[in-house]
Steps between C-alpha positions, in 0.01 A plus 500: 500500500761594243575859407643600163608847384643683212839660534603849381602363147151342462618148541309256727659422826467138611219453753608452867293353781359750735660490844373582839635836630831495694474465866717446799432165657816428696798704620809318602767658729853357503606457867824422668348283787158338415394399854597846620300675227198270566497611855519868407190476280315292743568768756327738266193291504534292174419125518732263326318263254604197317754410786586172298689709256868441567751788455235778460224650705174631377254756655159598388528887487160614376451423126878441465726223643814614667784233454826484679794313328864475567666813341782299311246240377267779372783667309608163349144427394467836338834453328655809650792572733400560862558872610582643825233457764348828628582699188188664352387294204256753349185336650295564808222281623199664660248430761199735515316547829152641569624762738807705603492323839537160335795634289678598830417160661629291198823706483546448881436127471740462205778662693424292810529182295854610389421727187687830453314821491574682177274806518258576780135536407399858401244682291565468120469764224220299357276519802582171671733385769786258459830367629762242404656200668747241374451131576790285617647483160465865413186470288332849521130508615290802476221498763235756392148637565358633177156667550441480122557111482262345758600168654237230528486266804743251326755777448440536125515849346213646308622718226287785377379493140 
């Protein structure tokens, strides 16, 4: 279906095809050591898929795919200069859990697998419970329980209207 509109000057604006809403389908993390990163995420319970893919690893992570790719190759693919590993890049990934106990268990498992605790789990100002851990390459993960965003059996959030 094509949408057309009129601009502020009253002129017709060319019709553009209607697009599906933006959604996140895949998150790629640049990693220093691919086999080591794969082992870390497997220790957290993710199952690697598409093992035939060379030079990358893919995990089904709910409705999103988590991809691991060598950091220098990812930077080159994006046309950017690789920055320093472990420096906060303005993004945090999040994993919501159905209870406070599962938040604690997930953080403990991540540290036991080689991750670095960033902030212990604690009650939040918004009524939930969360903590942070960094993976082997310094990517920050928030692990949270949010009583206002229920988690279904597959781990997907249900947002209120």
